[in-house]
KOLZANU-551017 format. One record per atom (N, C-alpha, C, O): residue number from 1; residue in one letter; x, y, z. Coordinates in pm, 1 decimal. Each point is the difference from the previous one (the first is absolute). Layout:
<sites>
SITE  num  residuo         x         y         z
SITE  NUM        A         X         Y         Z
...
</sites>
This chain:
<sites>
SITE  num  residuo         x         y         z
SITE    1        M      36.7     -60.6     -50.0
SITE    1        M     -54.7      91.5      71.3
SITE    1        M     128.0      94.0     -14.4
SITE    1        M     -30.2     105.6     -55.5
SITE    2        E     186.5    -116.4      95.8
SITE    2        E      57.9     136.1      81.6
SITE    2        E      -3.5      34.3    -190.8
SITE    2        E     -54.9      91.0     -62.1
SITE    3        M     130.6    -196.9      18.7
SITE    3        M     -10.5      71.8    -198.7
SITE    3        M     -78.6      52.5     -13.7
SITE    3        M      -0.7     123.1       0.6
SITE    4        S    -127.7    -217.7     -24.0
SITE    4        S     -47.4      54.0     -98.3
SITE    4        S     -92.6     204.2      49.1
SITE    4        S     -56.6      83.6     -70.4
SITE    5        L      97.4     -91.0     249.3
SITE    5        L     -26.2     170.7     -12.1
SITE    5        L     120.6      87.0     -43.3
SITE    5        L     -10.4     122.6      -4.1
SITE    6        K     105.0    -176.0     -22.7
SITE    6        K     178.0      76.8      24.3
SITE    6        K    -112.4      15.7    -178.9
SITE    6        K     -40.0     113.7     -25.0
SITE    7        V       9.7    -206.2     -58.1
SITE    7        V      -3.8      48.1    -144.2
SITE    7        V    -151.4      79.0      42.1
SITE    7        V      -3.4     123.0       2.8
SITE    8        L     -72.0    -173.5      16.8
SITE    8        L     -97.8      90.1       9.0
SITE    8        L       5.1     139.4      -5.9
SITE    8        L     -55.8      70.5     -84.1
SITE    9        L     193.2       1.2     268.1
SITE    9        L      29.6      65.8       2.3
SITE    9        L      87.8     118.9     -84.7
SITE    9        L       4.9     123.0      -1.6
SITE   10        K      67.8    -248.3     -74.6
SITE   10        K      65.3      71.4    -119.1
SITE   10        K     -71.2      80.8    -117.7
SITE   10        K      24.2      98.9     -69.2
SITE   11        E    -147.4    -215.5      87.0
SITE   11        E    -105.0       4.4    -168.4
SITE   11        E    -138.5     204.3      52.3
SITE   11        E     -75.2      56.6     -79.4
SITE   12        I     101.0     -18.9     220.1
SITE   12        I     -93.9      50.1      -1.0
SITE   12        I     154.3     137.3      17.8
SITE   12        I      -6.2     103.9     -65.7
SITE   13        L      85.9    -122.4     127.9
SITE   13        L     121.7     107.1     -69.4
SITE   13        L      20.3      35.2    -121.8
SITE   13        L      14.5     116.3     -37.7
SITE   14        T     -12.9    -188.9     -12.9
SITE   14        T      32.3      -1.6    -167.5
SITE   14        T    -186.5     111.2     -36.5
SITE   14        T     -15.3      89.5     -83.1
SITE   15        E     -50.8    -125.3     145.1
SITE   15        E    -122.2      84.5     -37.1
SITE   15        E     -17.2     137.5      70.4
SITE   15        E     -53.1      97.7     -52.7
SITE   16        I     105.5    -102.4     180.9
SITE   16        I     -36.5     114.7      28.4
SITE   16        I     127.6     104.7     -88.7
SITE   16        I     -45.4     108.2     -37.1
SITE   17        E     186.3    -132.5       5.1
SITE   17        E      27.0     106.9     -97.3
SITE   17        E     -81.4     -26.4    -133.8
SITE   17        E     -51.9     111.1     -11.1
SITE   18        A      23.5    -155.8     -56.1
SITE   18        A     -83.1      -3.0    -136.0
SITE   18        A    -115.2     143.9      42.3
SITE   18        A     -36.4      78.0     -87.9
SITE   19        N       4.1     -68.1     194.7
SITE   19        N    -137.3      57.5      83.2
SITE   19        N      54.9     160.0      38.1
SITE   19        N     -75.6      97.2      -1.0
SITE   20        E     221.4     -90.3      34.5
SITE   20        E      63.1     103.9      33.7
SITE   20        E     -90.2     154.4       8.3
SITE   20        E     -20.4      73.9      96.4
SITE   21        T     -11.2     -65.6    -205.1
SITE   21        T     -79.0     133.9      10.5
SITE   21        T    -219.0     -23.1      -8.4
SITE   21        T    -106.6      61.5       1.0
SITE   22        N     165.2    -186.7      -7.9
SITE   22        N    -160.6     -29.3      92.8
SITE   22        N     -54.2      -6.5     115.8
SITE   22        N     -41.6    -110.3      35.4
SITE   23        Y      26.8     227.7      57.1
SITE   23        Y     -13.8      26.2     138.5
SITE   23        Y     -96.9    -123.7      70.2
SITE   23        Y      49.7     -92.9      63.7
SITE   24        D    -163.1     105.3     -82.0
SITE   24        D     -88.0     -96.7      52.6
SITE   24        D       8.3    -171.8     -75.2
SITE   24        D     -72.6     -96.5      24.1
SITE   25        R     141.8     103.3     -80.8
SITE   25        R      37.6    -170.9     -41.1
SITE   25        R      91.7     -58.4      50.8
SITE   25        R      -1.8    -112.1      50.7
SITE   26        R     118.7     209.9     -64.8
SITE   26        R     109.9     -21.7      85.6
SITE   26        R     -20.0     -28.5     173.4
SITE   26        R      48.9     -95.8      59.9
SITE   27        E    -119.8     187.5      -8.6
SITE   27        E     -22.0       1.6     115.0
SITE   27        E     -22.6    -151.5      68.8
SITE   27        E      53.5     -63.3      91.0
SITE   28        V    -167.8      40.0    -190.4
SITE   28        V     -90.4    -108.1      68.1
SITE   28        V     154.4    -145.5     -17.8
SITE   28        V       3.2     -89.0      85.0
SITE   29        L      94.8      90.9    -189.8
SITE   29        L      66.3     -89.6     -21.9
SITE   29        L      91.3      -6.7      83.5
SITE   29        L      27.1    -104.5      59.1
SITE   30        V      55.1     253.5     -35.4
SITE   30        V      96.8     -17.1     100.3
SITE   30        V    -112.3     -53.1     150.9
SITE   30        V      53.1     -85.5      70.9
SITE   31        A    -183.0     128.3     -30.4
SITE   31        A       9.1     -64.2     155.9
SITE   31        A     -67.1    -172.7     -10.0
SITE   31        A     -56.8     -65.4      87.4
SITE   32        T      83.4      37.2    -197.7
SITE   32        T     -32.0    -142.4     -68.6
SITE   32        T     186.2     -41.7      66.8
SITE   32        T      26.0     -51.0     109.0
SITE   33        A      50.9      83.7    -191.7
SITE   33        A     111.6      10.3       4.9
SITE   33        A      70.1     -64.1     148.4
SITE   33        A      44.1    -107.5      40.8
SITE   34        V     -70.4     283.1      21.7
SITE   34        V      34.4     -29.6     169.5
SITE   34        V     -91.9    -129.2      41.6
SITE   34        V      76.4     -89.8      35.3
SITE   35        A    -164.0      63.6     -29.9
SITE   35        A     -69.2    -149.5      66.2
SITE   35        A      56.0     -80.8     -42.8
SITE   35        A       9.7     -94.8      78.0
SITE   36        T      87.3      65.8    -270.1
SITE   36        T      45.5     -49.2      13.0
SITE   36        T      98.7     -55.3      81.7
SITE   36        T     -28.3     -95.0      73.1
SITE   37        A     153.1     147.8     -76.7
SITE   37        A      99.2      45.8      21.6
SITE   37        A     -12.6     -34.2     204.6
SITE   37        A      80.1     -55.1      75.6
SITE   38        K    -183.9     103.1     -55.7
SITE   38        K       8.7     -61.2     137.9
SITE   38        K     -43.0    -106.6       7.9
SITE   38        K      30.3     -29.3     115.7
SITE   39        Q    -106.4     -95.1    -176.3
SITE   39        Q      -4.8    -119.9     -13.7
SITE   39        Q      62.0     -67.8       9.6
SITE   39        Q      -6.6    -109.9      55.1
SITE   40        L     129.7     190.4    -139.4
SITE   40        L     155.3     -77.8      22.6
SITE   40        L      99.0      18.1      98.5
SITE   40        L      95.9     -68.0      36.4
SITE   41        G    -136.0     160.9      -7.3
SITE   41        G      94.8      49.5     154.8
SITE   41        G      44.2     118.1     -10.4
SITE   41        G      35.1      65.7      98.0
SITE   42        Y     -31.4     -24.7    -215.3
SITE   42        Y      52.8     152.4     -37.7
SITE   42        Y     -53.7      71.3      91.3
SITE   42        Y    -115.2       7.2      42.8
SITE   43        P     287.9      86.9       2.9
SITE   43        P     -98.8     132.4      19.4
SITE   43        P     -51.1      75.3     -89.7
SITE   43        P       6.2      11.2    -122.5
SITE   44        A     -51.0      31.3     196.6
SITE   44        A    -161.8     100.4    -147.7
SITE   44        A    -111.4      66.7     118.7
SITE   44        A     -61.4     -72.7      78.1
SITE   45        G      54.8     146.6     -79.2
SITE   45        G    -166.1     116.4      36.6
SITE   45        G      49.5     170.5     -58.5
SITE   45        G      87.7      44.2     -74.2
SITE   46        V    -190.6       8.8     149.4
SITE   46        V     -26.7     130.7     -45.5
SITE   46        V      54.8      74.9     113.1
SITE   46        V     -44.4     -44.7     105.8
SITE   47        R     104.0     117.0     -94.3
SITE   47        R     102.6     144.3      82.2
SITE   47        R     -49.9     166.9    -118.4
SITE   47        R     -18.5      19.9    -120.0
SITE   48        V      16.1      50.4     228.6
SITE   48        V     -43.5     125.9     -80.4
SITE   48        V      82.7     119.2       5.1
SITE   48        V      51.9      59.9      94.2
SITE   49        D     -53.3     -34.1    -264.2
SITE   49        D     149.9     135.0     -53.9
SITE   49        D     -15.2      86.9     107.6
SITE   49        D     -70.8     -78.1      63.7
SITE   50        L      78.3     172.0       7.1
SITE   50        L      44.2     147.4      46.8
SITE   50        L     -37.3      38.2     -53.9
SITE   50        L    -118.0      32.6     -12.5
SITE   51        S     316.3      -1.1    -121.5
SITE   51        S     -25.7      59.0     -48.5
SITE   51        S     -51.7      88.4    -101.7
SITE   51        S      50.8     100.1     -50.6
SITE   52        E    -206.9    -179.8      22.6
SITE   52        E     -68.3      55.0    -105.5
SITE   52        E    -122.9     107.2     146.9
SITE   52        E      -2.5      -9.3     122.8
SITE   53        P     -82.9     103.6    -226.7
SITE   53        P     -72.1      74.4      42.7
SITE   53        P     -50.4     -14.5     109.5
SITE   53        P      13.2      47.9     112.6
SITE   54        D    -150.1    -215.5    -225.4
SITE   54        D     -60.2     -55.7      80.4
SITE   54        D      66.0    -102.7      -3.1
SITE   54        D      37.2     -42.4    -109.4
SITE   55        P     -12.0     -10.3     201.8
SITE   55        P      51.2    -128.0      96.8
SITE   55        P     -37.2     -94.1     -78.1
SITE   55        P    -120.9     -22.7       3.9
SITE   56        W     234.4     -94.7    -134.3
SITE   56        W     -37.1     -72.8     -90.4
SITE   56        W       3.2    -119.7      73.7
SITE   56        W      78.3     -37.1      87.4
SITE   57        P    -168.5     -12.5    -133.2
SITE   57        P      45.7    -196.3      23.8
SITE   57        P     124.6     -45.5    -101.0
SITE   57        P      35.9      41.6    -110.1
SITE   58        V       7.6    -134.4     188.6
SITE   58        V     104.7     -75.2     -96.7
SITE   58        V      30.7    -146.8      56.6
SITE   58        V      42.7     -62.8      96.8
SITE   59        W    -106.3      51.0    -254.4
SITE   59        W      13.9    -228.8      62.3
SITE   59        W     106.7       4.9     -15.2
SITE   59        W      33.6      87.7     -79.5
SITE   60        C      58.0    -155.2     128.9
SITE   60        C      72.3     -85.7     -10.9
SITE   60        C      71.8    -164.9      16.9
SITE   60        C     -51.5     -80.6      77.4
SITE   61        I     165.0      48.0    -153.4
SITE   61        I      53.0    -146.4     -18.8
SITE   61        I      85.6     -36.6       8.2
SITE   61        I      88.8      16.5     -83.6
SITE   62        D     -73.6    -105.7     224.8
SITE   62        D     237.1     -15.2     -51.2
SITE   62        D     -14.2    -151.6     -98.5
SITE   62        D      -1.4    -120.7      24.1
SITE   63        L      -7.9     211.8    -150.2
SITE   63        L      75.7    -157.9     -24.2
SITE   63        L     136.3     -91.9      -1.4
SITE   63        L     102.8      62.4     -26.3
SITE   64        P     -88.9    -210.3      52.7
SITE   64        P      73.9     -11.8      33.0
SITE   64        P     131.7     -19.5     -68.5
SITE   64        P     -15.3     -81.7     -90.8
SITE   65        E     143.8     126.5      98.8
SITE   65        E      88.1      10.0     -89.7
SITE   65        E      -4.6     112.4    -187.2
SITE   65        E      59.7      -9.1    -107.2
SITE   66        A    -129.3      69.3     145.2
SITE   66        A     -95.9     174.9      -1.3
SITE   66        A      20.9     123.2      47.8
SITE   66        A      78.7      86.8     -37.7
SITE   67        G    -178.8     -88.0     148.9
SITE   67        G      34.4      74.3     101.1
SITE   67        G    -193.5      38.4     -24.3
SITE   67        G     -92.4     -65.7     -48.0
SITE   68        E     103.7     222.4     118.3
SITE   68        E    -111.7      45.2      24.1
SITE   68        E     -62.8      52.4    -127.2
SITE   68        E      65.3      93.2     -46.8
SITE   69        V    -168.1    -124.3     -19.6
SITE   69        V    -124.2      81.5     -87.3
SITE   69        V     -80.8      11.0      44.0
SITE   69        V     -63.3     -88.9      56.9
SITE   70        S      11.3     294.1     -73.8
SITE   70        S    -130.0      91.5      44.5
SITE   70        S     -50.7      43.7     -89.3
SITE   70        S      54.1      44.2    -101.4
SITE   71        W    -224.5     -53.5     139.2
SITE   71        W     -42.5      88.4    -129.6
SITE   71        W     -45.6     144.9     113.9
SITE   71        W      54.5      -8.6     110.0
SITE   72        H    -125.2     104.8    -125.3
SITE   72        H     -22.9     127.3      89.2
SITE   72        H    -157.5     -77.4     -84.2
SITE   72        H      -4.9     -65.6    -104.0
SITE   73        S    -112.7     108.2     202.4
SITE   73        S    -191.3       1.5     -90.4
SITE   73        S       0.2     114.3      70.0
SITE   73        S      83.0      61.9      66.6
SITE   74        P    -180.3     -50.2     -93.2
SITE   74        P     -72.2     136.5      16.2
SITE   74        P     -65.4       2.9     139.8
SITE   74        P     -66.1     -96.4      38.8
SITE   75        P      80.5     183.9      21.5
SITE   75        P    -103.9     -28.9      98.0
SITE   75        P    -142.6      43.9      37.7
SITE   75        P     -69.7      89.3     -48.1
SITE   76        Y      37.4    -207.1     182.1
SITE   76        Y    -211.0      50.3     -20.1
SITE   76        Y     -32.1     123.2      41.0
SITE   76        Y     -31.9      31.2     114.7
SITE   77        K      42.9      63.0    -240.0
SITE   77        K    -111.7      92.0      90.3
SITE   77        K     -63.0      64.4     103.4
SITE   77        K       6.5     106.9      60.6
SITE   78        K    -111.2    -275.3     -61.5
SITE   78        K    -133.5     105.7     118.5
SITE   78        K     118.3     -55.1      96.5
SITE   78        K     102.2     -68.5      -5.1
SITE   79        L    -217.5     176.1     137.5
SITE   79        L      58.2     -30.8     168.6
SITE   79        L     -44.8    -157.9      16.2
SITE   79        L     -78.0     -73.3     -60.7
SITE   80        Y     164.1      58.5     169.9
SITE   80        Y     -39.0    -144.6      84.9
SITE   80        Y    -118.8      27.1      97.9
SITE   80        Y     -20.5      80.3      91.0
SITE   81        D     -52.0    -187.3    -152.2
SITE   81        D    -135.2      33.3     128.2
SITE   81        D     -32.8     -54.8     175.8
SITE   81        D     -86.2     -12.9      87.0
SITE   82        G     212.0      -2.2    -117.0
SITE   82        G       9.3     -64.6     157.2
SITE   82        G     -59.5    -171.3      44.5
SITE   82        G      18.7     -54.9     108.5
SITE   83        C     -69.9      15.1    -191.4
SITE   83        C     -79.5     -63.4      -0.3
SITE   83        C      87.4    -158.2      80.8
SITE   83        C     109.6     -34.4     -44.1
SITE   84        S    -163.8     -29.5     137.7
SITE   84        S      31.4     -78.5      99.7
SITE   84        S      17.9    -142.3     -98.4
SITE   84        S      -2.9      22.3    -121.0
SITE   85        T      22.8    -179.4     167.5
SITE   85        T      -3.3     -61.9     -56.9
SITE   85        T     -46.2     -64.6     -47.2
SITE   85        T      23.8     -66.2    -101.1
SITE   86        E    -187.1      81.4     240.7
SITE   86        E     -86.8     -74.2       3.7
SITE   86        E    -101.9      44.4    -126.8
SITE   86        E     -57.8     -69.7     -83.4
SITE   87        E      62.2     286.3     114.9
SITE   87        E      -3.5      21.0    -170.6
SITE   87        E     -31.8       2.8     -71.4
SITE   87        E    -113.2      18.0     -45.1
SITE   88        K     247.2     -43.4      -9.0
SITE   88        K      87.5     -43.1     -98.5
SITE   88        K     -75.8    -163.7     -88.9
SITE   88        K     -36.4      -0.6    -117.6
SITE   89        Y      30.7    -102.2     197.6
SITE   89        Y      -5.8    -113.5     -65.4
SITE   89        Y    -218.0       6.3     -11.7
SITE   89        Y     -76.1     -26.8     -93.0
SITE   90        R      57.6      61.7     197.8
SITE   90        R    -137.6      43.5     -55.6
SITE   90        R     -45.5     102.3     -61.2
SITE   90        R    -110.6      47.0      26.8
SITE   91        R     216.9      18.6    -149.0
SITE   91        R     -86.5      47.8    -128.4
SITE   91        R     101.3     -84.5     -87.3
SITE   91        R     -24.8      11.1    -120.1
SITE   92        C     118.6     -82.3     145.6
SITE   92        C     -17.5    -115.8     -79.0
SITE   92        C     -61.1    -143.6       7.7
SITE   92        C      14.7     -90.4     -82.2
SITE   93        H     -67.9      89.1     168.5
SITE   93        H    -162.7     -54.8     -78.0
SITE   93        H    -146.1      37.1     -35.2
SITE   93        H     -95.3     -64.2     -44.3
SITE   94        L     119.9     226.6      90.9
SITE   94        L    -130.3      33.4    -115.4
SITE   94        L     113.2      52.7    -144.9
SITE   94        L     -73.5      47.6     -86.5
SITE   95        Y     143.6     -45.9      65.0
SITE   95        Y      27.4     -33.9     -94.2
SITE   95        Y     -80.6     -83.7    -114.8
SITE   95        Y     -57.4     -89.9      61.3
SITE   96        K      29.5      80.0    -190.1
SITE   96        K     -83.2     -67.0     -87.1
SITE   96        K      81.1     -23.0    -152.8
SITE   96        K      12.0      92.0     -80.9
SITE   97        A      29.5    -201.8      62.7
SITE   97        A      75.3     -64.9     -76.4
SITE   97        A    -105.3       7.1    -179.3
SITE   97        A      45.4     -54.9    -100.4
</sites>
């Protein structure tokens, strides 16, 4: 399974590059790449770039033998409403697919 996840991650990274300026698509791919990297046990996650006027999230993956790769993601502009964990999951249950 690990080898297939490595191949999948490589394919996702290739697709991210192909969608470098298609930001909506790239953001979904980057989130998928980070999740896949974490499944492989690679250090990966989100940090904040405080050098931007609006602090931007930066998705990062430490690739073995290659080093860190990262992508800025536009910040979510809506203010956090402070909902509790219980409220969050109540809202999830209300969502109709």
